[in-house]
Each structure stands twice: as C-alpha cells, then as structure tokens.
C-alpha positions as CSV (number, residue, x, y, z in Angstrom):
1,M,-69.0,-46.9,-36.1
2,I,-66.9,-44.6,-38.3
3,D,-68.5,-41.4,-39.4
4,W,-67.0,-40.6,-42.8
5,T,-68.7,-37.1,-42.9
6,P,-65.6,-35.3,-41.4
7,F,-63.3,-36.9,-44.0
8,L,-65.6,-36.1,-46.9
9,L,-65.8,-32.5,-45.6
10,S,-62.0,-32.3,-45.4
11,F,-61.7,-33.6,-49.0
12,K,-64.3,-31.1,-50.1
13,L,-62.5,-28.2,-48.3
14,A,-59.1,-29.3,-49.7
15,A,-60.3,-29.6,-53.2
16,I,-62.1,-26.2,-53.3
17,S,-59.2,-24.4,-51.6
18,T,-56.6,-26.0,-53.8
19,T,-58.5,-25.1,-57.0
20,I,-59.0,-21.5,-55.9
21,L,-55.3,-21.2,-55.0
22,F,-54.2,-22.6,-58.3
23,C,-56.3,-20.1,-60.2
24,L,-55.2,-17.1,-58.1
25,V,-51.6,-18.0,-57.4
26,T,-50.5,-19.1,-60.9
27,P,-50.5,-15.6,-62.5
28,L,-49.3,-14.0,-59.2
29,A,-46.4,-16.4,-58.8
30,Y,-45.5,-15.9,-62.4
31,F,-45.5,-12.1,-62.0
32,M,-43.4,-12.2,-58.8
33,A,-40.9,-14.6,-60.4
34,R,-40.4,-12.6,-63.6
35,V,-40.6,-9.0,-62.4
36,N,-38.4,-7.0,-60.0
37,F,-39.7,-4.0,-58.0
38,R,-38.9,-2.1,-54.9
39,F,-41.1,-3.9,-52.3
40,K,-41.0,-7.4,-53.8
41,S,-39.3,-8.9,-50.7
42,V,-41.9,-7.4,-48.4
43,I,-44.7,-8.9,-50.4
44,E,-43.0,-12.3,-50.6
45,A,-42.5,-12.2,-46.8
46,I,-46.2,-11.5,-46.3
47,F,-47.2,-14.4,-48.6
48,S,-44.8,-16.7,-46.7
49,L,-46.0,-15.7,-43.2
50,P,-48.3,-18.8,-42.7
51,L,-45.2,-21.0,-43.0
52,V,-43.8,-19.7,-39.7
53,L,-46.8,-18.1,-38.0
54,P,-48.5,-20.4,-35.4
55,P,-51.9,-21.5,-36.8
56,T,-53.7,-20.3,-33.7
57,V,-52.2,-16.8,-34.1
58,L,-53.3,-16.7,-37.8
59,G,-56.7,-18.1,-36.9
60,F,-57.1,-15.6,-34.1
61,Y,-56.5,-12.6,-36.4
62,M,-58.7,-14.1,-39.1
63,L,-61.4,-14.6,-36.5
64,I,-61.2,-10.9,-35.5
65,F,-61.3,-9.7,-39.2
66,F,-64.0,-12.1,-40.2
67,S,-66.3,-11.6,-37.3
68,P,-69.7,-9.9,-37.9
69,Y,-68.5,-7.0,-35.8
70,S,-65.6,-6.2,-38.1
71,F,-65.9,-4.1,-41.3
72,L,-65.2,-7.1,-43.5
73,G,-67.5,-9.5,-41.7
74,E,-70.3,-6.9,-41.5
75,F,-69.9,-6.1,-45.2
76,F,-70.3,-9.7,-46.3
77,E,-73.2,-10.4,-44.0
78,K,-75.1,-7.2,-44.9
79,N,-74.5,-7.4,-48.7
80,F,-74.3,-11.1,-49.4
81,N,-75.9,-12.6,-46.3
82,I,-72.7,-14.6,-45.7
83,R,-71.2,-15.0,-42.3
84,L,-67.5,-15.7,-42.5
85,V,-67.1,-17.4,-39.2
86,F,-68.4,-20.9,-38.1
87,N,-69.4,-21.9,-41.5
88,F,-67.9,-23.6,-44.6
89,T,-67.4,-20.4,-46.6
90,G,-65.2,-19.0,-43.9
91,L,-63.3,-22.2,-43.8
92,V,-62.5,-22.0,-47.5
93,I,-61.3,-18.4,-47.2
94,A,-59.2,-19.2,-44.1
95,S,-57.7,-22.3,-45.8
96,C,-56.8,-20.4,-48.9
97,I,-54.9,-17.9,-46.8
98,Y,-53.2,-20.6,-44.6
99,S,-52.2,-22.8,-47.6
100,L,-51.2,-19.9,-49.9
101,P,-47.4,-20.3,-49.4
102,F,-47.6,-24.1,-50.1
103,V,-48.7,-23.3,-53.6
104,F,-46.8,-20.0,-54.1
105,Q,-43.4,-21.2,-53.1
106,P,-43.1,-24.3,-55.4
107,M,-44.7,-22.5,-58.3
108,S,-42.5,-19.4,-57.8
109,A,-39.4,-21.6,-57.7
110,G,-40.5,-23.3,-60.9
111,F,-41.1,-20.1,-62.7
112,K,-37.7,-18.8,-61.7
113,S,-36.1,-21.9,-63.1
114,M,-37.7,-21.3,-66.5
115,P,-35.1,-20.3,-69.1
116,N,-35.7,-16.8,-70.5
117,S,-34.9,-18.1,-74.0
118,L,-38.0,-20.3,-74.1
119,I,-40.2,-17.3,-73.1
120,E,-38.5,-15.0,-75.6
121,A,-38.9,-17.6,-78.4
122,S,-42.6,-17.9,-77.6
123,Y,-43.0,-14.1,-77.9
124,S,-41.0,-14.0,-81.1
125,L,-43.5,-16.5,-82.6
126,G,-46.3,-14.1,-81.9
127,K,-47.7,-15.7,-78.7
128,G,-49.0,-13.2,-76.1
129,R,-48.4,-13.4,-72.3
130,A,-51.4,-15.6,-71.6
131,K,-50.6,-18.1,-74.3
132,T,-47.0,-18.2,-73.3
133,L,-48.0,-18.8,-69.7
134,F,-50.5,-21.6,-70.4
135,F,-48.9,-23.3,-73.4
136,V,-45.2,-22.9,-72.8
137,V,-44.4,-22.1,-69.2
138,L,-46.9,-24.2,-67.3
139,P,-46.1,-27.5,-69.2
140,H,-42.4,-26.8,-68.6
141,I,-42.8,-26.6,-64.7
142,K,-45.4,-29.4,-64.4
143,A,-43.4,-31.1,-61.6
144,S,-43.5,-27.9,-59.5
145,I,-47.2,-27.5,-60.2
146,L,-48.0,-31.0,-59.2
147,S,-46.0,-30.7,-56.0
148,A,-47.7,-27.4,-55.1
149,L,-51.2,-28.8,-55.7
150,I,-50.8,-32.1,-53.9
151,I,-48.9,-30.6,-50.9
152,S,-51.5,-27.8,-50.6
153,F,-54.3,-30.4,-50.8
154,A,-52.7,-32.6,-48.1
155,H,-51.9,-29.6,-45.9
156,T,-55.5,-28.5,-46.0
157,L,-56.6,-32.0,-45.1
158,G,-54.6,-31.7,-41.9
159,E,-55.5,-28.2,-40.8
160,F,-56.4,-27.8,-37.2
161,G,-55.6,-24.5,-35.5
162,V,-57.0,-22.2,-38.2
163,V,-60.0,-24.5,-38.8
164,L,-60.8,-24.6,-35.1
165,M,-60.6,-20.9,-34.6
166,I,-62.6,-20.0,-37.7
167,G,-65.0,-22.9,-38.1
168,G,-65.4,-24.4,-34.7
169,S,-67.2,-27.8,-34.8
170,V,-70.5,-27.7,-36.7
171,D,-71.6,-31.2,-37.8
172,G,-71.7,-31.5,-41.6
173,D,-70.4,-28.0,-42.1
174,T,-67.1,-27.3,-40.3
175,K,-66.4,-30.5,-38.4
176,V,-63.5,-31.7,-40.5
177,A,-61.3,-34.8,-39.8
178,S,-58.8,-33.0,-37.6
179,I,-61.6,-31.6,-35.4
180,A,-63.2,-35.0,-35.2
181,I,-59.9,-36.5,-33.9
182,Y,-59.6,-33.7,-31.3
183,E,-63.1,-34.3,-30.1
184,A,-62.6,-38.0,-29.8
185,V,-59.5,-37.5,-27.6
186,E,-61.4,-35.0,-25.5
187,L,-64.2,-37.6,-24.9
188,L,-61.4,-40.2,-24.1
189,D,-62.6,-42.3,-27.0
190,Y,-59.1,-43.4,-27.9
191,N,-60.2,-46.3,-30.1
192,L,-62.1,-43.8,-32.4
193,A,-59.1,-41.4,-32.2
194,H,-56.8,-44.2,-33.3
195,I,-59.0,-45.1,-36.2
196,Y,-59.4,-41.5,-37.4
197,S,-55.7,-40.8,-36.9
198,G,-54.7,-44.0,-38.8
199,I,-56.9,-43.0,-41.7
200,M,-55.3,-39.5,-41.8
201,L,-51.8,-41.1,-41.5
202,A,-52.6,-43.4,-44.5
203,I,-53.9,-40.5,-46.6
204,S,-50.9,-38.3,-45.8
205,F,-48.4,-41.0,-46.6
206,S,-50.2,-41.8,-49.8
207,V,-50.2,-38.2,-50.9
208,L,-46.5,-37.8,-50.3
209,L,-45.8,-41.1,-52.0
210,I,-47.7,-39.9,-55.1
211,V,-45.7,-36.6,-55.1
212,F,-42.3,-38.3,-54.9
213,A,-43.1,-41.1,-57.3
214,T,-44.6,-38.7,-59.9
215,N,-41.7,-36.3,-59.7
216,Q,-39.3,-39.1,-60.2
217,K,-41.1,-40.2,-63.3
218,I,-41.2,-36.6,-64.6
219,A,-37.4,-36.2,-64.0
220,K,-36.8,-39.3,-66.1
221,L,-38.7,-37.9,-69.1
C-alpha cells in the first residue's frame, strides 16, 4: 500500500521554501542586478555555491552549524525552543539555502535583461522603487519568475543529501519522498521503490513540461 505522507510532506516543504525564497530573493536579486560594488562577484559566488557543492558537503556543514551544540543551534533552542536538526523547521531552512541559486540565478538574469528606459520612465512618472519593482519590473520578467519558482519547487521535491543530513527520517515530519525511496531500496522492497520513483519521475516531468510550455506561450505574447 502506498503511503502518500512523504509526498505530501515533500509538497509542503517545497511550497513553503519556494514562497520564502521568492519573498527574500526578489529584492536581493534586483539589487544585485542593478547595482555594482566592489565585492559583488564574491557575493554572487557564495549565493551560487549550492549549484556546484555536493549536497552531502553542504548538509554536513549545516548539520554542524544547526546542531544544539553550535552557537546558532543553541540560540534557537534556548530562546525559541526550536531545534534546527531532525525536524521540519530545520528542513525548511536547509532547503532555502540549498535552493537559493535556483531562484536567484533566473531572477537575476531577468532583472539584468530589463531595459533601463522602462525603469527610468517609471521613476519619471513619480513611482518609487517599490512600485517600480512590483508594477513595472516583475510583470516584465514574468517568464524568469515562473521558471525560478517552478524549478525551485521541483528541485526541493527531489532533495536528498541535504534533507538526509539535516532531517534524517522522522515519520510525518522529515521523511520526505526521496528518503522514502532510499529506505525502500535499503529494505530491498524494489516494488515500492519503483512505485515511489515512478511517481517522482511523473511529477518532475510534469513540472518541466509546465515550465517549457508556459515560457513558450509567454514568448508568443
């Protein structure tokens, strides 16, 4: 019998992480795309590290920093009664860090492609930075935004290394779909592993199909 809890948990994690990243990365990517300063390349390299860093390496360092014995982990546990490892809260934070470049890169590219003339015209009409961003810039790069959000969502659904290191496998809390597949293989239950993997394959293909089809429609407008 298929247990849908890991999939629901994966969707919940992906939805929360993607929403948080959109809110945080939008102004950040806009700033990085429009402003030049001395250490810009260093910051961009740091933001892009999860693209090339093995998930287990990133997960290991986050496990060290989030543990109750670190300053950060101890601070959260003492002041907010939140343990950052082996629970859902830790998974959300880890997922945001791991998926950050998948939102930052497309949005940054979209902001860089934005004509300066449109922004200057908005300012000349009396609109401030915030109104220009939300009512002029974001609608203009909707294809980049859509790609960023959907790819981030799909990427979070398939997370394994970081999730395993930070969350482990707690039923109903941190046992997401990728962990459920791994455990099925460990138990030599290949039939269940095939079913779970097939579901993830279908979801991943559907997400990519939506991205390409939607971008094609937007390009025709």
